[in-house]
All heavy atoms as an XYZ file, in Angstrom:
943
protein
N     156.623     56.184    121.367
C     155.986     57.433    120.994
C     156.907     58.140    120.007
O     158.096     58.287    120.245
C     155.741     58.287    122.250
C     154.938     59.525    121.965
S     154.569     60.491    123.438
C     153.149     59.656    124.064
N     156.329     58.569    118.916
C     157.071     59.231    117.852
C     157.005     60.740    118.070
O     156.021     61.383    117.705
C     156.466     58.839    116.499
C     157.259     59.382    115.336
O     158.385     59.821    115.486
N     156.633     59.357    114.170
N     158.043     61.293    118.694
C     158.046     62.704    119.082
C     159.247     63.411    118.485
O     160.352     62.879    118.465
C     158.101     62.845    120.629
C     158.174     64.300    121.044
C     156.899     62.177    121.265
N     159.000     64.638    118.011
C     160.083     65.492    117.525
C     160.204     66.664    118.498
O     159.219     67.321    118.822
C     159.764     66.018    116.119
C     160.785     67.019    115.607
C     160.328     67.699    114.316
O     159.266     67.398    113.785
N     161.121     68.613    113.842
N     161.406     66.921    118.979
C     161.636     68.027    119.902
C     162.309     69.167    119.156
O     163.291     68.971    118.448
C     162.536     67.588    121.078
O     161.918     66.469    121.723
C     162.724     68.701    122.078
N     161.781     70.362    119.318
C     162.356     71.558    118.713
C     163.010     72.345    119.836
O     162.396     72.625    120.871
C     161.270     72.400    118.021
C     160.591     71.560    116.924
C     161.860     73.688    117.466
C     159.371     72.204    116.323
N     164.281     72.669    119.639
C     165.033     73.371    120.681
C     165.298     74.806    120.264
O     165.290     75.153    119.085
C     166.361     72.659    120.970
O     167.132     72.639    119.781
C     166.130     71.245    121.461
N     165.538     75.611    121.276
C     165.933     77.000    121.060
C     166.999     77.295    122.097
O     166.792     77.048    123.283
C     164.752     77.940    121.244
C     165.144     79.399    120.974
C     164.029     80.358    121.206
N     162.950     80.090    120.244
C     161.854     80.795    120.151
N     161.665     81.810    120.965
N     160.927     80.502    119.278
N     168.123     77.778    121.635
C     169.257     78.049    122.517
C     169.650     76.807    123.315
O     169.996     76.885    124.493
C     168.955     79.210    123.473
C     168.657     80.520    122.745
O     169.261     80.742    121.663
O     167.829     81.302    123.246
N     169.534     75.669    122.672
C     169.955     74.417    123.283
C     168.986     73.845    124.308
O     169.291     72.861    124.962
N     167.814     74.461    124.457
C     166.826     73.982    125.427
C     165.561     73.566    124.678
O     165.173     74.205    123.708
C     166.477     75.078    126.428
C     167.646     75.508    127.292
C     167.230     76.589    128.257
C     168.432     77.036    129.084
N     168.082     78.154    129.959
N     164.904     72.504    125.138
C     163.656     72.091    124.490
C     162.624     73.214    124.550
O     162.402     73.813    125.609
C     163.189     70.894    125.302
C     164.370     70.465    126.094
C     165.251     71.649    126.261
N     162.002     73.516    123.415
C     161.022     74.600    123.334
C     159.635     74.060    122.962
O     158.635     74.469    123.526
C     161.486     75.627    122.293
C     160.617     76.853    122.169
C     160.856     77.908    123.240
O     161.876     77.838    123.953
O     160.019     78.795    123.357
N     159.595     73.153    121.985
C     158.333     72.583    121.506
C     158.495     71.088    121.274
O     159.599     70.599    121.078
C     157.908     73.224    120.172
C     157.678     74.701    120.247
C     158.658     75.606    119.842
C     156.464     75.206    120.701
C     158.449     76.968    119.890
C     156.252     76.578    120.760
C     157.250     77.453    120.351
O     157.034     78.796    120.409
N     157.343     70.420    121.268
C     157.325     69.011    120.927
C     156.263     68.812    119.850
O     155.156     69.338    119.955
C     156.996     68.136    122.158
C     156.812     66.689    121.758
C     158.060     68.281    123.219
N     156.621     68.079    118.816
C     155.684     67.746    117.757
C     155.447     66.241    117.830
O     156.401     65.469    117.894
C     156.258     68.134    116.367
C     155.276     67.772    115.270
C     156.609     69.617    116.326
N     154.183     65.866    117.864
C     153.867     64.449    117.931
C     152.665     64.162    117.043
O     151.888     65.058    116.727
C     153.610     63.989    119.363
C     152.401     64.557    120.104
C     152.035     63.580    121.203
C     152.717     65.896    120.714
N     152.494     62.930    116.647
C     151.355     62.578    115.795
C     150.027     62.875    116.502
O     149.912     62.764    117.719
C     151.527     61.074    115.561
C     152.978     60.832    115.772
C     153.393     61.794    116.845
N     149.033     63.232    115.696
C     147.730     63.604    116.216
C     147.138     62.501    117.103
O     146.602     62.778    118.172
C     146.779     63.918    115.058
C     145.430     64.367    115.516
C     144.278     63.661    115.471
C     145.111     65.624    116.115
N     143.246     64.386    116.005
C     143.729     65.616    116.410
C     145.836     66.764    116.438
C     143.071     66.678    116.992
C     145.180     67.825    117.022
C     143.816     67.777    117.295
N     147.236     61.271    116.680
C     146.675     60.157    117.458
C     147.334     60.071    118.832
O     146.654     59.807    119.838
C     146.843     58.844    116.699
N     148.621     60.311    118.908
C     149.307     60.268    120.202
C     148.903     61.457    121.072
O     148.758     61.322    122.292
C     150.819     60.212    119.985
C     151.265     58.895    119.378
C     152.767     58.799    119.176
O     153.514     59.501    119.897
O     153.171     58.026    118.306
N     148.729     62.613    120.435
C     148.256     63.792    121.162
C     146.873     63.513    121.761
O     146.621     63.784    122.936
C     148.205     64.995    120.216
C     147.487     66.191    120.772
C     148.057     66.968    121.787
C     146.233     66.574    120.290
C     147.402     68.069    122.299
C     145.569     67.670    120.791
C     146.156     68.411    121.798
O     145.498     69.498    122.316
N     145.952     62.946    120.958
C     144.615     62.628    121.442
C     144.673     61.590    122.570
O     143.933     61.678    123.547
C     143.733     62.105    120.295
C     143.483     63.101    119.177
C     142.656     64.277    119.557
N     141.362     63.842    120.047
C     140.537     64.595    120.756
N     140.876     65.825    121.060
N     139.385     64.139    121.156
N     145.563     60.632    122.458
C     145.719     59.614    123.503
C     146.208     60.253    124.805
O     145.756     59.880    125.903
C     146.682     58.525    123.039
N     147.112     61.221    124.697
C     147.583     61.928    125.896
C     146.445     62.715    126.545
O     146.298     62.720    127.778
C     148.735     62.866    125.552
C     150.098     62.229    125.333
C     151.101     63.274    124.822
C     150.611     61.610    126.618
N     145.634     63.383    125.726
C     144.491     64.122    126.270
C     143.511     63.180    126.963
O     143.001     63.491    128.039
C     143.768     64.896    125.164
C     144.479     66.117    124.595
C     143.616     66.763    123.507
C     144.806     67.128    125.681
N     143.273     62.023    126.364
C     142.360     61.052    126.959
C     142.916     60.525    128.283
O     142.187     60.375    129.269
C     142.101     59.887    126.001
C     141.067     58.908    126.507
C     139.695     59.520    126.690
O     139.177     60.146    125.776
N     139.107     59.353    127.866
N     144.213     60.271    128.315
C     144.837     59.794    129.548
C     144.740     60.848    130.647
O     144.473     60.520    131.820
C     146.296     59.417    129.291
N     144.926     62.109    130.288
C     144.795     63.201    131.257
C     143.360     63.287    131.764
O     143.121     63.423    132.975
C     145.219     64.526    130.622
C     145.067     65.781    131.474
C     145.923     65.685    132.731
C     145.423     67.014    130.665
N     142.407     63.193    130.860
C     141.001     63.233    131.239
C     140.656     62.062    132.159
O     139.962     62.234    133.173
C     140.143     63.191    129.971
C     138.781     63.812    130.163
O     138.643     64.729    130.990
O     137.847     63.360    129.472
N     141.156     60.874    131.830
C     140.915     59.696    132.672
C     141.520     59.872    134.064
O     140.907     59.494    135.070
C     141.504     58.440    132.012
C     140.742     58.018    130.766
O     139.634     58.546    130.508
O     141.279     57.170    130.019
N     142.707     60.465    134.128
C     143.365     60.685    135.422
C     142.572     61.678    136.267
O     142.410     61.488    137.484
C     144.793     61.179    135.213
N     142.044     62.733    135.633
C     141.222     63.703    136.364
C     139.949     63.045    136.880
O     139.533     63.279    138.018
C     140.879     64.887    135.470
C     142.035     65.814    135.220
C     141.624     66.942    134.305
N     142.732     67.835    134.051
C     142.838     68.597    132.979
N     141.898     68.574    132.046
N     143.875     69.389    132.817
N     139.307     62.244    136.020
C     138.092     61.543    136.447
C     138.379     60.610    137.623
O     137.602     60.536    138.572
C     137.499     60.740    135.287
C     136.860     61.619    134.216
O     136.640     62.818    134.484
O     136.586     61.095    133.116
N     139.484     59.903    137.558
C     139.852     58.983    138.643
C     140.085     59.755    139.939
O     139.662     59.309    141.018
C     141.087     58.179    138.261
N     140.729     60.911    139.841
C     140.977     61.724    141.033
C     139.662     62.218    141.631
O     139.486     62.208    142.856
C     141.892     62.901    140.692
N     138.736     62.645    140.769
C     137.431     63.095    141.259
C     136.667     61.943    141.920
O     136.018     62.124    142.950
C     136.613     63.682    140.112
C     137.101     65.030    139.646
C     136.191     65.607    138.563
N     136.781     66.786    137.997
C     137.140     66.926    136.732
N     136.956     65.948    135.866
N     137.686     68.044    136.307
N     136.726     60.781    141.317
C     136.058     59.619    141.879
C     136.663     59.244    143.232
O     135.934     58.950    144.185
C     136.152     58.440    140.916
C     135.405     57.174    141.309
C     133.924     57.441    141.524
C     135.607     56.099    140.258
N     137.985     59.282    143.326
C     138.652     58.996    144.600
C     138.240     60.008    145.669
O     137.995     59.636    146.821
C     140.175     59.012    144.436
C     140.706     57.820    143.656
O     139.960     56.834    143.466
O     141.882     57.883    143.215
N     138.149     61.284    145.286
C     137.752     62.319    146.237
C     136.312     62.102    146.696
O     135.997     62.228    147.877
C     137.912     63.710    145.618
C     137.508     64.857    146.506
C     138.347     65.027    147.767
O     139.398     64.370    147.917
O     137.943     65.822    148.632
N     135.426     61.764    145.748
C     134.042     61.495    146.126
C     133.964     60.287    147.060
O     133.240     60.311    148.059
C     133.160     61.266    144.895
C     131.746     60.915    145.261
C     130.862     61.892    145.699
C     131.301     59.608    145.195
C     129.562     61.567    146.062
C     130.010     59.274    145.561
C     129.137     60.260    145.991
N     134.705     59.234    146.747
C     134.701     58.032    147.591
C     135.193     58.369    148.997
O     134.636     57.875    149.989
C     135.562     56.942    146.963
N     136.213     59.223    149.096
C     136.722     59.635    150.406
C     135.648     60.401    151.169
O     135.392     60.141    152.348
C     137.975     60.500    150.238
C     138.612     60.908    151.575
C     139.617     62.040    151.434
N     139.032     63.298    151.022
C     138.292     64.102    151.795
N     138.021     63.765    153.044
N     137.820     65.241    151.339
N     134.980     61.343    150.488
C     133.943     62.136    151.137
C     132.736     61.278    151.515
O     132.123     61.491    152.559
C     133.508     63.290    150.234
C     134.537     64.400    150.146
C     134.044     65.541    149.287
C     135.037     66.689    149.292
N     134.535     67.825    148.484
N     132.404     60.318    150.660
C     131.298     59.422    150.964
C     131.607     58.593    152.207
O     130.773     58.459    153.110
C     131.026     58.512    149.761
C     129.803     57.610    149.842
C     128.528     58.426    149.980
C     129.742     56.711    148.607
N     132.830     58.085    152.289
C     133.237     57.274    153.440
C     133.260     58.090    154.731
O     132.950     57.578    155.803
C     134.607     56.649    153.184
N     133.603     59.393    154.618
C     133.686     60.232    155.811
C     132.345     60.859    156.186
O     132.230     61.501    157.223
C     134.723     61.339    155.607
O     134.230     62.318    154.698
N     131.349     60.704    155.313
C     130.037     61.283    155.589
C     129.865     62.692    155.069
O     128.818     63.308    155.283
N     130.874     63.226    154.383
C     130.753     64.570    153.808
C     129.846     64.581    152.585
O     129.320     65.628    152.218
C     132.129     65.102    153.395
C     133.091     65.335    154.521
C     134.460     65.717    154.003
O     134.596     66.814    153.438
O     135.401     64.906    154.150
N     129.692     63.455    151.930
C     128.831     63.300    150.757
C     127.892     62.133    151.000
O     128.133     61.302    151.870
C     129.662     63.009    149.490
C     130.399     64.203    148.939
C     129.517     65.200    148.215
O     128.331     64.896    147.934
O     130.002     66.300    147.938
N     126.824     62.094    150.241
C     125.894     60.984    150.344
C     125.344     60.656    148.961
O     125.367     61.494    148.064
C     124.749     61.304    151.292
C     123.801     62.372    150.762
C     122.610     62.622    151.670
O     121.994     61.646    152.141
O     122.308     63.794    151.899
N     124.860     59.454    148.816
C     124.137     59.099    147.604
C     122.656     59.325    147.879
O     122.210     59.294    149.034
C     124.382     57.632    147.210
O     123.993     56.789    148.289
C     125.853     57.390    146.878
N     121.931     59.581    146.819
C     120.506     59.863    146.953
C     119.737     58.792    146.182
O     120.019     58.571    145.004
C     120.179     61.271    146.403
C     118.693     61.568    146.526
C     120.992     62.331    147.131
N     118.785     58.144    146.820
C     118.017     57.101    146.132
C     117.270     57.647    144.912
O     116.852     58.813    144.894
C     117.024     56.615    147.194
C     117.615     57.034    148.499
C     118.389     58.290    148.215
N     117.074     56.797    143.941
C     116.369     57.185    142.720
C     114.967     57.698    143.030
O     114.486     58.634    142.366
C     116.315     56.011    141.751
N     114.315     57.140    144.020
C     112.958     57.577    144.365
C     112.941     59.047    144.787
O     111.996     59.783    144.459
C     112.386     56.701    145.472
N     113.973     59.478    145.488
C     114.066     60.890    145.898
C     114.273     61.767    144.673
O     113.602     62.789    144.494
C     115.205     61.095    146.926
C     115.438     62.572    147.208
C     114.888     60.349    148.212
N     115.188     61.368    143.820
C     115.457     62.130    142.593
C     114.201     62.196    141.736
O     113.831     63.270    141.233
C     116.635     61.514    141.811
C     116.828     62.219    140.490
C     117.910     61.566    142.641
N     113.522     61.061    141.575
C     112.300     61.031    140.768
C     111.235     61.967    141.333
O     110.588     62.705    140.588
C     111.737     59.609    140.691
C     112.586     58.676    139.846
O     113.429     59.173    139.059
O     112.416     57.446    139.975
N     111.057     61.950    142.643
C     110.058     62.820    143.272
C     110.396     64.291    143.049
O     109.508     65.099    142.727
C     109.965     62.520    144.769
N     111.667     64.637    143.173
C     112.079     66.020    142.946
C     111.869     66.419    141.491
O     111.388     67.519    141.194
C     113.538     66.211    143.359
C     113.829     66.076    144.856
C     115.320     66.025    145.119
C     113.172     67.213    145.634
N     112.213     65.511    140.563
C     112.043     65.800    139.137
C     110.575     65.888    138.739
O     110.226     66.600    137.793
C     112.752     64.745    138.293
C     114.277     64.766    138.344
C     114.862     63.584    137.574
C     114.826     66.082    137.808
N     109.719     65.190    139.463
C     108.273     65.236    139.187
C     107.630     66.502    139.749
O     106.443     66.742    139.530
C     107.586     64.005    139.766
S     107.879     62.515    138.800
N     108.382     67.281    140.499
C     107.866     68.533    141.027
C     107.287     68.447    142.422
O     106.646     69.388    142.882
N     107.488     67.309    143.091
C     107.033     67.218    144.481
C     107.762     68.265    145.318
O     108.893     68.657    144.996
C     107.303     65.822    145.048
C     106.455     64.742    144.391
O     105.635     65.064    143.512
O     106.641     63.564    144.751
N     107.120     68.714    146.384
C     107.725     69.743    147.224
C     109.038     69.229    147.803
O     109.054     68.196    148.486
C     106.772     70.142    148.353
C     107.358     71.245    149.196
O     108.206     70.991    150.046
N     106.924     72.465    148.952
N     110.147     69.929    147.542
C     111.448     69.434    147.995
C     111.592     69.355    149.516
O     112.277     68.462    150.020
C     112.454     70.405    147.393
C     111.675     71.561    146.896
C     110.253     71.143    146.742
N     110.952     70.242    150.244
C     111.037     70.163    151.709
C     110.414     68.849    152.177
O     111.009     68.118    152.977
C     110.359     71.378    152.384
C     110.306     71.192    153.895
C     111.079     72.671    152.020
N     109.258     68.523    151.636
C     108.580     67.284    152.021
C     109.389     66.061    151.582
O     109.550     65.104    152.344
C     107.184     67.238    151.411
C     106.408     66.000    151.816
C     105.005     66.017    151.248
C     104.261     64.760    151.685
N     102.904     64.714    151.143
N     109.911     66.100    150.347
C     110.692     64.967    149.838
C     111.895     64.708    150.729
O     112.141     63.569    151.149
C     111.131     65.217    148.376
C     112.120     64.152    147.911
C     109.925     65.270    147.445
N     112.648     65.767    151.038
C     113.838     65.588    151.873
C     113.465     65.206    153.302
O     114.142     64.401    153.931
C     114.715     66.838    151.855
C     115.490     66.971    150.590
C     115.298     67.865    149.587
C     116.608     66.153    150.179
N     116.205     67.646    148.575
C     117.018     66.612    148.910
C     117.273     65.081    150.751
C     118.076     66.043    148.216
C     118.331     64.511    150.056
C     118.731     64.996    148.811
N     112.380     65.772    153.818
C     111.949     65.423    155.179
C     111.621     63.933    155.269
O     112.078     63.238    156.182
C     110.718     66.260    155.577
C     110.165     65.882    156.941
C     108.938     66.697    157.333
N     107.821     66.568    156.426
C     107.002     65.504    156.352
N     107.190     64.457    157.134
N     105.988     65.491    155.498
N     110.848     63.463    154.298
C     110.491     62.043    154.304
C     111.723     61.160    154.099
O     111.847     60.108    154.734
C     109.430     61.766    153.243
C     108.083     62.371    153.603
C     107.034     62.223    152.514
O     107.380     61.886    151.354
O     105.846     62.464    152.819
N     112.639     61.601    153.219
C     113.870     60.826    153.006
C     114.685     60.730    154.293
O     115.276     59.681    154.590
C     114.706     61.463    151.898
C     116.056     60.854    151.723
N     116.245     59.527    151.366
C     117.300     61.369    151.888
C     117.532     59.267    151.298
N     118.202     60.368    151.612
N     114.702     61.781    155.067
C     115.454     61.783    156.328
C     114.695     61.065    157.447
O     115.219     60.906    158.550
C     115.768     63.212    156.765
C     116.639     63.997    155.814
C     118.056     63.484    155.800
N     118.910     64.376    155.034
C     119.786     63.962    154.134
N     119.961     62.679    153.906
N     120.510     64.821    153.461
N     113.451     60.676    157.176
C     112.676     59.947    158.181
C     112.153     60.828    159.298
O     111.956     60.353    160.424
N     111.920     62.089    158.992
C     111.434     63.027    160.009
C     109.945     63.270    159.861
O     109.419     63.307    158.743
C     112.160     64.376    159.879
C     113.663     64.380    160.120
C     114.252     65.738    159.758
C     113.955     64.049    161.577
N     109.282     63.469    160.961
C     107.887     63.906    160.947
C     107.883     65.424    160.781
O     108.914     66.096    160.971
C     107.174     63.554    162.262
O     107.826     64.263    163.333
C     107.189     62.060    162.509
N     106.711     65.956    160.463
C     106.612     67.420    160.401
C     106.927     68.034    161.751
O     107.599     69.066    161.826
C     105.220     67.847    159.932
C     104.987     67.644    158.460
C     103.625     68.138    158.010
O     102.657     68.148    158.788
N     103.541     68.536    156.756
N     106.472     67.397    162.806
C     106.723     67.909    164.154
C     108.226     67.974    164.441
O     108.728     68.977    164.958
C     106.042     67.042    165.216
C     104.540     67.065    165.190
C     103.923     66.059    164.211
O     104.668     65.318    163.529
O     102.685     66.041    164.107
N     108.921     66.899    164.086
C     110.362     66.842    164.375
C     111.125     67.881    163.562
O     111.992     68.578    164.100
C     110.898     65.444    164.090
N     110.806     67.991    162.270
C     111.513     68.970    161.446
C     111.203     70.384    161.898
O     112.110     71.229    162.000
C     111.167     68.795    159.963
C     111.806     69.811    159.016
C     113.333     69.826    159.151
C     111.395     69.536    157.575
N     109.941     70.652    162.191
C     109.568     71.994    162.654
C     110.321     72.348    163.932
O     110.843     73.466    164.065
C     108.053     72.072    162.881
N     110.420     71.403    164.855
C     111.139     71.652    166.109
C     112.615     71.926    165.838
O     113.196     72.863    166.400
C     110.977     70.468    167.052
N     113.231     71.119    164.961
C     114.653     71.326    164.652
C     114.893     72.661    163.960
O     115.933     73.282    164.159
C     115.179     70.187    163.781
C     115.330     68.876    164.513
C     115.894     67.791    163.613
O     116.662     68.053    162.702
N     115.505     66.554    163.886
N     113.929     73.091    163.127
C     114.087     74.349    162.389
C     113.624     75.554    163.202
O     113.827     76.696    162.790
C     113.311     74.281    161.076
N     112.987     75.310    164.350
C     112.529     76.406    165.197
C     111.310     77.121    164.645
O     111.163     78.337    164.825
N     110.439     76.376    163.962
C     109.216     76.959    163.422
C     108.039     76.095    163.863
O     108.214     75.014    164.414
C     109.249     77.054    161.874
C     109.403     75.657    161.244
C     110.363     77.984    161.415
C     109.290     75.635    159.723
N     106.839     76.596    163.608
C     105.659     75.819    163.979
C     105.389     74.748    162.929
O     105.755     74.894    161.762
C     104.435     76.728    164.116
O     104.034     77.191    162.836
N     104.719     73.698    163.369
C     104.332     72.639    162.441
C     103.391     73.210    161.380
O     103.473     72.840    160.201
C     103.657     71.487    163.190
C     103.183     70.390    162.267
C     102.378     69.337    162.992
C     101.717     68.414    161.982
N     100.684     67.596    162.543
N     102.507     74.106    161.766
C     101.564     74.705    160.815
C     102.305     75.461    159.704
O     101.943     75.364    158.527
C     100.604     75.630    161.541
N     103.347     76.203    160.089
C     104.137     76.954    159.100
C     104.843     75.980    158.161
O     104.829     76.156    156.938
C     105.120     77.858    159.826
C     105.929     78.804    158.957
C     105.521     79.184    157.695
C     107.119     79.335    159.443
C     106.270     80.072    156.925
C     107.876     80.221    158.683
C     107.446     80.582    157.431
O     108.188     81.453    156.670
N     105.410     74.926    158.706
C     106.071     73.926    157.876
C     105.074     73.295    156.917
O     105.367     73.113    155.729
C     106.742     72.853    158.732
C     107.394     71.703    157.955
C     108.507     72.211    157.052
C     107.920     70.644    158.908
N     103.906     72.971    157.398
C     102.868     72.372    156.560
C     102.503     73.307    155.405
O     102.344     72.875    154.257
C     101.634     72.060    157.405
S     100.331     71.238    156.475
N     102.403     74.599    155.692
C     102.083     75.573    154.648
C     103.204     75.666    153.613
O     102.938     75.825    152.415
C     101.819     76.943    155.271
C     100.531     76.989    156.059
C     100.364     78.271    156.833
O     101.339     78.964    157.150
N      99.117     78.605    157.152
N     104.440     75.544    154.061
C     105.573     75.546    153.125
C     105.516     74.296    152.252
O     105.670     74.360    151.028
C     106.915     75.646    153.880
C     107.068     77.015    154.540
C     108.087     75.369    152.927
C     108.242     77.127    155.495
N     105.269     73.154    152.867
C     105.234     71.885    152.126
C     104.083     71.832    151.126
O     104.196     71.188    150.088
C     105.158     70.696    153.084
C     106.451     70.399    153.790
C     106.414     69.085    154.578
O     105.356     68.412    154.606
O     107.451     68.739    155.155
N     102.979     72.473    151.424
C     101.839     72.454    150.509
C     101.876     73.599    149.504
O     101.027     73.673    148.620
C     100.509     72.505    151.292
O     100.481     73.701    152.081
C     100.328     71.270    152.154
N     102.847     74.487    149.649
C     102.972     75.602    148.712
C     102.070     76.776    149.018
O     101.981     77.714    148.224
N     101.421     76.747    150.169
C     100.532     77.850    150.546
C     101.323     79.079    150.976
O     100.828     80.202    150.885
C      99.571     77.420    151.646
C      98.553     76.396    151.168
C      97.619     75.981    152.275
C      96.650     74.930    151.727
N      95.841     74.345    152.791
N     102.534     78.839    151.455
C     103.417     79.945    151.861
C     104.824     79.649    151.381
O     105.246     78.505    151.320
C     103.446     80.107    153.386
C     102.176     80.676    153.948
C     102.250     80.881    155.430
N     103.188     81.926    155.826
C     103.455     82.238    157.087
N     102.872     81.586    158.069
N     104.305     83.176    157.380
N     105.524     80.717    151.047
C     106.953     80.611    150.771
C     107.673     80.833    152.096
O     107.291     81.721    152.854
C     107.411     81.681    149.775
C     106.833     81.461    148.393
O     106.629     80.283    148.014
O     106.581     82.459    147.685
N     108.667     80.065    152.342
C     109.424     80.272    153.562
C     110.363     81.460    153.427
O     110.935     81.686    152.356
N     110.493     82.202    154.489
C     111.487     83.281    154.512
C     112.870     82.641    154.402
O     113.063     81.487    154.786
C     111.358     84.072    155.813
N     113.829     83.370    153.900
C     115.174     82.807    153.692
C     115.753     82.289    155.011
O     116.387     81.232    155.036
C     116.121     83.798    152.990
C     117.431     83.114    152.580
C     116.411     85.006    153.850
C     117.273     82.027    151.557
N     115.507     82.995    156.092
C     115.993     82.539    157.403
C     115.368     81.185    157.751
O     116.056     80.286    158.242
C     115.647     83.583    158.473
C     116.070     83.208    159.864
C     115.676     84.288    160.869
C     116.025     83.859    162.280
N     115.597     84.838    163.282
N     114.106     81.040    157.461
C     113.399     79.779    157.728
C     113.931     78.671    156.834
O     114.188     77.553    157.297
C     111.887     79.965    157.502
O     111.416     81.003    158.373
C     111.132     78.683    157.751
N     114.109     78.966    155.551
C     114.627     77.960    154.620
C     116.035     77.527    155.008
O     116.381     76.350    154.866
C     114.587     78.474    153.187
C     113.180     78.661    152.600
C     113.256     79.264    151.201
C     112.418     77.347    152.591
N     116.828     78.455    155.496
C     118.178     78.083    155.955
C     118.095     77.122    157.137
O     118.856     76.159    157.223
C     118.971     79.327    156.339
C     119.491     80.103    155.166
C     120.401     81.245    155.619
N     120.797     82.048    154.480
C     120.728     83.364    154.422
N     120.304     84.055    155.465
N     121.110     84.004    153.340
N     117.174     77.401    158.048
C     117.020     76.528    159.223
C     116.509     75.148    158.812
O     116.991     74.124    159.312
C     116.067     77.172    160.232
N     115.565     75.120    157.881
C     115.056     73.838    157.391
C     116.158     73.076    156.668
O     116.348     71.873    156.893
C     113.829     74.052    156.473
C     112.641     74.587    157.283
C     113.468     72.771    155.734
C     111.460     75.052    156.432
N     116.895     73.768    155.810
C     117.988     73.123    155.069
C     119.034     72.554    156.019
O     119.515     71.430    155.828
C     118.631     74.126    154.104
N     119.363     73.296    157.055
C     120.353     72.806    158.028
C     119.835     71.550    158.724
O     120.566     70.579    158.906
C     120.680     73.889    159.042
N     118.563     71.550    159.092
C     117.984     70.392    159.763
C     117.940     69.168    158.848
O     118.106     68.039    159.300
C     116.587     70.726    160.265
N     117.745     69.420    157.556
C     117.671     68.327    156.583
C     119.050     67.947    156.017
O     119.156     66.997    155.245
C     116.730     68.701    155.432
C     115.261     68.856    155.801
C     114.475     69.421    154.622
C     114.691     67.523    156.254
N     120.071     68.712    156.384
C     121.438     68.479    155.889
C     121.504     68.572    154.366
O     122.076     67.720    153.696
C     122.005     67.159    156.399
C     122.094     67.078    157.910
C     122.691     65.791    158.449
N     122.330     64.555    157.795
C     121.232     63.825    158.087
N     120.398     64.230    159.006
N     121.005     62.689    157.447
N     120.870     69.634    153.815
C     120.930     69.924    152.391
C     121.202     71.417    152.248
O     121.169     72.161    153.236
C     119.609     69.557    151.662
C     119.326     68.069    151.752
C     118.421     70.369    152.184
N     121.444     71.849    151.030
C     121.621     73.286    150.805
C     120.261     73.934    150.574
O     119.287     73.248    150.231
C     122.525     73.539    149.595
O     121.848     73.215    148.398
N     120.192     75.230    150.748
C     118.949     75.960    150.477
C     118.560     75.746    149.016
O     117.381     75.610    148.696
C     119.108     77.463    150.812
C     117.879     78.250    150.354
C     119.334     77.658    152.302
N     119.541     75.681    148.119
C     119.255     75.437    146.702
C     118.518     74.118    146.503
O     117.705     74.004    145.578
C     120.539     75.422    145.881
C     121.173     76.792    145.737
O     120.460     77.801    145.962
O     122.362     76.861    145.401
N     118.769     73.124    147.339
C     118.081     71.842    147.216
C     116.605     71.948    147.570
O     115.833     71.034    147.282
C     118.738     70.787    148.116
C     120.102     70.370    147.625
O     120.346     70.390    146.404
O     120.946     70.011    148.479
N     116.221     73.044    148.210
C     114.835     73.206    148.618
C     114.028     74.060    147.647
O     112.847     74.311    147.871
C     114.764     73.833    150.024
C     115.452     73.036    151.126
C     115.301     73.760    152.456
C     114.920     71.619    151.193
N     114.652     74.485    146.589
C     113.948     75.338    145.611
C     113.439     74.533    144.452
O     113.885     73.506    144.116
C     114.875     76.438    145.108
C     115.274     77.377    146.228
C     116.238     78.448    145.770
O     116.784     78.368    144.652
O     116.429     79.387    146.530
């Protein structure tokens, strides 16, 4: 590496290096950060703190399908089971899934907890 060090009072103050080497250092730093993030995700995935989502779920959400229904079906729950876990009636859940009613925030929090997603994932 072709580096020039500029000192002040006998201590290194600045370093001058060729642009290509500077860009290579930035790329190496970026690669190291990406690797650390990937390692953290892999750790969380292995511990169950994170999960992967099948393309079919993503596609359904992007197509505008009701997110409560999409996540419920992905989790393998019936309306009865999800309603029971969320402490609401099956009829109320059905109305939320069909868009006939908006769920109250308290209800959406309970549904999100039962589905193991954030409330934002249900919007």
